C-alpha positions in Angstrom: 0.0 0.0 0.0 1.3 3.4 -1.0 1.0 6.0 1.8 0.9 9.8 1.0 3.3 11.2 3.6 1.9 14.7 3.4 -1.6 13.4 4.0 -0.3 11.3 6.8 1.4 14.2 8.5 -1.7 16.3 8.2 -3.9 13.6 9.7 -1.5 13.0 12.6 -1.1 16.7 13.3 -4.9 17.0 13.5 -4.8 14.3 16.1 -2.0 15.5 18.5 -1.0 18.9 17.1 1.5 20.2 14.5 4.2 20.8 17.2 4.3 17.1 18.0 4.2 15.8 14.4 7.3 15.5 12.2 8.0 14.3 8.7 11.2 16.2 7.7 14.1 14.3 6.4 16.6 14.9 9.2 14.2 13.9 11.9 13.1 10.7 10.0 16.7 9.7 9.5 17.6 10.3 13.2 14.8 7.9 14.2 15.9 5.3 11.6 19.4 5.0 13.1 20.4 3.2 16.3 23.6 1.7 17.7 23.7 -1.2 15.2 26.9 -1.0 13.2 25.5 -0.8 9.7 23.9 2.2 8.0 20.3 3.0 7.7 18.4 1.2 4.9 15.2 2.4 3.2 12.9 0.1 5.1 14.2 1.6 8.4 13.1 5.2 7.6 9.8 6.2 9.3 6.9 7.8 7.4 6.4 10.2 10.3 7.4 10.8 14.0 4.9 11.8 16.6 5.4 12.7 20.3 2.3 12.1 22.3 1.7 13.8 25.6 -0.9 11.5 27.0 -2.5 8.1 26.8 -5.4 9.7 24.9 -2.9 11.0 22.3 -1.4 7.5 22.0 -5.0 6.1 21.6 -5.8 8.5 18.8 -2.6 7.7 16.9 -3.0 3.9 17.3 -6.6 3.9 16.3 -5.8 5.9 13.1 -2.8 3.6 12.3 -4.9 0.5 12.9 -7.8 1.7 10.8 -5.4 2.5 7.9 -3.0 -0.5 8.3 0.1 1.7 9.0 2.7 0.1 11.3 3.7 1.9 14.5 7.1 1.6 16.2 7.4 2.6 19.8 10.5 4.6 20.6 11.9 5.1 24.1 15.4 6.6 23.9 17.0 4.3 21.3 19.8 3.0 23.6 19.3 -0.7 22.7 22.6 -2.2 21.6 20.9 -5.0 19.6 18.6 -3.3 17.2 15.4 -3.0 19.2 15.4 0.7 18.7 15.5 0.6 14.9 12.2 0.4 12.9 12.0 -2.7 10.7 9.6 -1.2 8.3 8.3 2.2 7.1 6.0 3.3 9.9 4.8 5.9 12.3 7.4 6.3 15.1 5.8 6.9 18.5 8.3 8.8 20.6 7.3 8.5 24.2 9.7 11.2 25.5 7.1 13.8 26.4 5.4 11.5 28.8 7.4 11.9 32.0 4.9 12.4 34.8 5.9 11.0 38.2 4.0 10.7 41.4 4.8 8.8 44.6 2.3 7.5 47.0 4.4 6.5 50.1 1.2 6.0 52.2 0.3 3.3 49.7 3.8 1.9 49.2 4.0 2.6 45.4 4.8 5.2 42.8 3.4 5.8 39.3 5.5 7.0 36.3 4.9 7.6 32.7 7.2 5.6 30.2 9.3 8.5 28.9 11.0 9.4 32.2 14.8 8.7 32.1 16.1 6.1 34.6 18.6 8.6 36.1 15.9 11.2 36.6 13.6 8.7 38.1 16.3 7.4 40.5 16.8 10.9 41.8 13.1 11.4 42.3 12.8 8.1 44.2 15.8 9.0 46.4 13.6 11.7 48.0 11.5 8.8 49.4 14.6 6.7 50.3 13.5 4.2 47.6 15.5 2.0 45.2 14.8 1.7 41.5 15.5 -1.9 40.6 16.8 -1.1 37.1 20.5 -0.5 36.4 21.3 0.0 32.7 24.7 1.4 31.7 22.8 4.1 29.7 20.7 5.2 32.7 21.1 9.0 32.0 19.1 8.5 28.8 17.4 5.1 29.0 13.7 5.2 29.9 11.7 3.3 32.4 9.2 2.4 29.7 11.9 0.7 27.7 13.2 -1.1 30.7 9.8 -2.5 31.6 9.1 -3.4 28.0 12.2 -5.6 28.0 12.0 -6.5 31.7 15.7 -6.0 32.3 17.4 -5.4 35.6 20.5 -4.8 33.5 23.6 -4.8 35.7 21.9 -6.2 38.8 22.2 -9.9 39.8 18.7 -11.4 39.3 19.2 -13.9 42.2 19.7 -10.9 44.5 17.1 -8.4 43.3 14.8 -10.1 40.8 13.4 -8.5 37.6 11.7 -5.1 37.4 8.5 -6.9 36.5 8.5 -8.4 40.0 7.8 -4.9 41.4 5.2 -3.8 38.8 1.8 -3.7 40.4 -0.1 -2.6 37.4 0.0 -0.5 34.2 -2.0 1.6 31.9 -1.5 0.5 28.3 -3.0 1.3 24.9 -3.8 -1.6 22.6 -3.3 -1.6 18.9 -6.9 -0.6 18.1 -6.7 2.4 20.5 -8.4 0.9 23.5 -7.0 2.1 26.8 -6.6 -0.7 29.3 -5.8 -0.6 33.0 -4.2 -3.6 34.7 -3.1 -4.9 38.1 -3.9 -3.5 41.5 -3.5 -0.5 43.7 -2.5 -2.7 46.6 1.1 -3.7 47.3 0.1 -7.3 47.1 0.1 -8.5 43.5 -2.8 -10.5 42.1 -2.6 -14.2 42.3 -3.5 -16.4 39.4 -3.9 -15.3 35.8 -3.6 -11.5 35.3 -2.7 -9.6 32.2 0.1 -7.4 33.6 2.5 -10.3 33.5 1.8 -10.9 29.8 2.6 -7.3 29.0 5.8 -6.7 31.0 8.7 -7.8 28.8 6.6 -7.9 25.6 8.9 -5.5 23.8 6.1 -3.3 22.5 4.7 -6.2 20.5 1.4 -6.3 22.4 0.7 -2.8 23.5 2.1 0.7 24.2 2.8 1.3 27.9 1.6 4.7 29.1 1.8 4.4 32.9 3.6 2.1 35.3 2.8 1.5 38.9 5.7 0.0 40.9 6.3 -0.9 44.5 8.4 1.5 46.6 11.5 -0.5 47.7 13.4 0.8 50.7 16.9 1.8 49.6 19.5 -0.5 51.0 22.9 0.3 52.6 25.9 -0.6 50.3 29.4 -1.8 50.7 31.8 -2.2 47.7 34.4 -4.8 47.1 37.1 -5.2 44.5 39.1 -8.4 43.8 42.1 -8.8 41.5 42.7 -12.2 39.9 45.4 -13.8 37.8 42.9 -14.7 35.1 39.3 -14.4 34.0 38.9 -18.2 34.5 39.6 -17.6 38.3 36.7 -15.2 38.4 34.4 -17.7 36.7 35.5 -20.3 39.3 34.6 -17.8 42.0 31.1 -17.2 40.6 30.5 -21.0 40.4 31.7 -21.5 43.9 29.5 -18.6 45.2 26.3 -20.3 44.0 27.5 -23.8 44.9 28.2 -22.9 48.5 25.0 -20.8 48.9 26.8 -17.6 49.5 24.3 -14.7 49.4 24.6 -13.0 46.1 25.7 -9.4 45.9 23.6 -6.7 44.3 26.2 -6.3 41.6 29.0 -8.7 40.5 30.8 -7.2 37.5 34.1 -8.2 35.9 36.7 -7.1 33.3 38.7 -9.7 31.4 42.4 -9.1 31.0 42.2 -6.9 27.9 39.2 -5.0 29.2 41.0 -4.3 32.5 43.9 -2.5 30.6 41.5 -0.4 28.6 39.1 0.4 31.4 41.7 1.2 34.1 43.8 3.4 31.7 40.6 5.3 30.8 39.9 6.3 34.4 43.5 7.1 35.4 44.2 3.9 37.4 47.3 1.7 36.9 46.0 -1.5 35.3 46.7 -4.6 37.3 48.0 -7.8 35.8 45.1 -10.2 35.1 41.4 -9.6 35.5 39.2 -7.6 37.9 35.9 -8.4 39.7 33.7 -5.7 41.4 30.9 -6.4 43.8 28.4 -4.4 45.7 26.9 -5.9 48.8 23.5 -4.6 50.1 21.5 -4.9 53.3 18.9 -3.0 55.2 21.2 -1.5 57.9 24.8 -0.3 57.9 25.7 -2.9 60.5 24.1 -5.7 58.5 25.8 -4.5 55.4 29.2 -4.5 57.0 28.6 -8.0 58.4 27.4 -9.3 55.0 30.4 -7.7 53.2 32.8 -9.4 55.7 31.2 -12.8 55.0 31.5 -12.2 51.3 35.1 -11.0 51.6 36.0 -14.0 53.7 34.5 -16.2 50.9 36.5 -14.4 48.2 39.8 -14.9 50.0 39.2 -18.6 49.9 39.1 -18.4 46.0 42.8 -17.3 45.8 42.5 -13.8 44.5 45.8 -11.8 44.3 44.0 -9.2 46.4 40.4 -8.7 47.7 39.3 -5.8 49.8 36.4 -3.5 50.8 36.8 -0.1 49.1 36.1 2.6 51.6 37.1 5.6 49.5 34.2 6.8 47.4 36.4 8.4 44.8 38.5 5.3 44.3 35.4 3.2 44.0 33.9 5.6 41.5 37.0 5.1 39.3 37.0 1.3 39.7 33.3 1.1 38.9 33.6 3.4 36.0 36.4 1.4 34.4 33.8 -1.2 33.4 31.7 1.4 31.5 34.8 2.8 29.9 35.8 -0.6 28.6 32.4 -0.7 26.9 32.8 2.8 25.6 36.1 1.9 24.1 34.9 -1.1 22.0 31.8 0.6 20.8 33.4 3.9 20.0 36.7 2.9 18.4 35.6 0.0 16.2 32.8 -2.3 15.1 31.7 -4.3 18.0 29.4 -7.4 17.9 28.0 -8.5 21.3 26.4 -11.6 22.7 24.5 -12.6 25.7 25.0 -16.1 27.1 23.3 -17.2 30.3 23.9 -20.9 31.2 23.6 -23.1 34.3 26.1 -21.7 36.8 28.1 -25.0 37.0 28.7 -24.7 33.3 29.8 -21.1 33.4 33.5 -21.6 32.7 33.0 -24.3 30.1 30.5 -22.1 28.2 32.8 -19.0 28.5 35.8 -20.9 27.0 33.6 -22.2 24.2 32.2 -18.7 23.5 35.7 -17.3 23.4 36.8 -19.9 20.9 33.7 -19.2 18.8 34.3 -15.4 18.7 38.0 -15.9 17.8 37.2 -18.2 14.9 34.4 -16.5 12.9 33.7 -17.5 9.3 32.4 -14.0 8.4 35.5 -12.1 9.5 39.1 -13.1 10.3 41.4 -11.3 12.7 38.9 -9.8 15.1 39.7 -9.4 18.8 37.9 -10.8 21.8 36.8 -8.8 24.8 34.5 -9.8 27.7 33.2 -7.8 30.6 29.9 -7.3 32.4 27.5 -9.0 34.8 29.2 -12.3 35.3 27.6 -12.8 38.7 24.1 -12.7 37.1 25.4 -15.0 35.5 25.8 -13.4 32.1 28.6 -13.9 29.6 29.1 -11.0 27.3 31.5 -12.2 24.6 32.4 -9.4 22.2 33.9 -9.6 18.7 35.8 -6.4 18.2 37.1 -5.1 14.9 39.3 -2.0 15.5 37.9 -0.1 12.5 34.4 0.9 11.4 35.5 0.9 7.8 34.1 -2.4 6.7 31.2 -3.1 4.3 27.7 -3.0 5.8 27.0 -6.6 4.5 30.1 -7.9 6.4 28.8 -6.1 9.6 25.4 -7.8 9.1 27.1 -11.2 8.5 29.2 -10.9 11.6 26.3 -9.7 13.7 24.2 -12.7 12.7 27.0 -15.2 13.0 27.8 -14.1 16.5 24.2 -14.0 17.4 23.3 -17.5 15.9 26.4 -19.3 17.3 26.2 -17.8 20.8 22.4 -18.4 20.9 23.1 -22.0 20.0 25.3 -22.1 23.1 22.3 -20.9 25.1 20.1 -23.6 23.6 22.6 -26.4 24.1 23.4 -25.4 27.7 19.8 -24.8 28.6 20.0 -21.0 29.0 18.4 -17.9 27.5 19.6 -14.3 27.6 18.2 -12.3 30.5 19.1 -8.7 29.8 18.7 -7.5 26.2 15.5 -7.2 24.2 16.5 -9.4 21.3 13.4 -10.8 19.7 14.2 -9.6 16.2 17.6 -11.5 16.3 16.3 -14.4 18.4 13.6 -15.9 16.3 15.9 -18.8 15.2 16.9 -19.4 18.8 13.3 -19.5 20.0 12.5 -22.2 17.4 15.7 -24.1 18.1 15.4 -24.1 21.9 11.6 -24.3 22.4 10.3 -25.6 19.0 7.9 -24.3 16.4 4.8 -24.8 18.6 6.3 -22.3 21.2 7.0 -19.8 18.5 3.5 -20.2 16.9 2.1 -19.6 20.4 3.9 -16.2 20.6 2.7 -15.3 17.1 -0.9 -16.2 18.1 -0.6 -14.2 21.3 0.4 -11.2 19.3 -2.6 -11.7 17.0 -4.9 -11.7 20.0 -3.6 -8.3 21.1 -2.8 -6.9 17.7 -4.7 -8.7 14.9 -3.4 -6.4 12.2 0.2 -6.6 13.3 0.5 -2.8 13.7 2.9 -2.7 16.7 6.7 -3.1 16.2 6.1 -5.0 13.0 9.1 -7.1 12.0 10.5 -7.8 15.5 8.6 -11.1 16.0 9.2 -11.9 12.3 13.0 -11.7 12.8 13.5 -8.8 10.3 16.8 -7.1 10.5 
């Protein structure tokens, strides 16, 4: 179907105002691009961009799009590292950035927030109520709460310690593809038992609805203690993680690591002398300062049994800030200075080292590109293995970038399937269709397709993601 863009812009402007409707070339190109390493292609370019200010605005746009069979792509802040932020077909982009209302109800034990509020801003707002936001993306200054709930990612946090954000969602307001506004869940801090629609919508990656308001439980902010441990090798850190779970040691809130190469890059970037070997960083949490110190001592005693070169509690806030930032700087390096192709491997804990070594061998022996480097860093205590193929130049053909992306994705997802795991951090549906069929079977995938048809019969929302379009 051919769509007249001028007529579309005029119709959308009539619905939510000219100031919130865009169809100029530079704006459309900006929303077509994301962090994926290859350039924008014609199917990625939106027909128009709208910035709704309310659930009613969203409803008007979706009803119009549904009636006219025009796809709609929901945009948070575009920080996804795996292509979720890029439209897969010419469409209306629904930028939720204007919707940032926040209100806390401490007397009820929850807060409500609109989806466009940035994680960093929301964290500051919750601090006034001594409350913790259970979402920790590396991109928190610009990542949105709507995107985090749509993926259901706790990001850097250890799931065994904190759970998923969806565990704290009490209810939502959402708009369905036909424009209907739906309210789910409860205004009690006790979540509904039995079947309840909120749990279908959390983590649905914008395939089933557009989230317009989120109600989450207020979590008392814990006290924190930080620990750093230096090891001879990455393998020693993997052994430590496996021992932590095997011995039933209470898991920290964060358990991050840098492999040998990432340690050099990250420590140099923050002005610290890089140690020989690999580095692990942990944050211990508890309700009281005394409890936190006691818990940190127990964890430190455990670490010293795993033969680190050094393990200690970091008392100095400035020193910890640099150590913690070194992990982010390692990521900045590989994404800024070359073409980087990431993976997310989560396996049974007792298979962690075995899977890591296999992933490393896979990354260093790609068919689609020869001579790439291997880096690994991230949330190993979760446990998540991020195995990165790094090419120290961006000057390679787009088709090669696509080929490397899909080879890394398919081979590392095969590791997930073989070891019995499934990634727990990134919104990856568009690159994970083959994995879903391999691990769970065609019946499982067909169930997801039919679930989407129930909510979105005309396949308006985020068209292409469940189909596996790149």
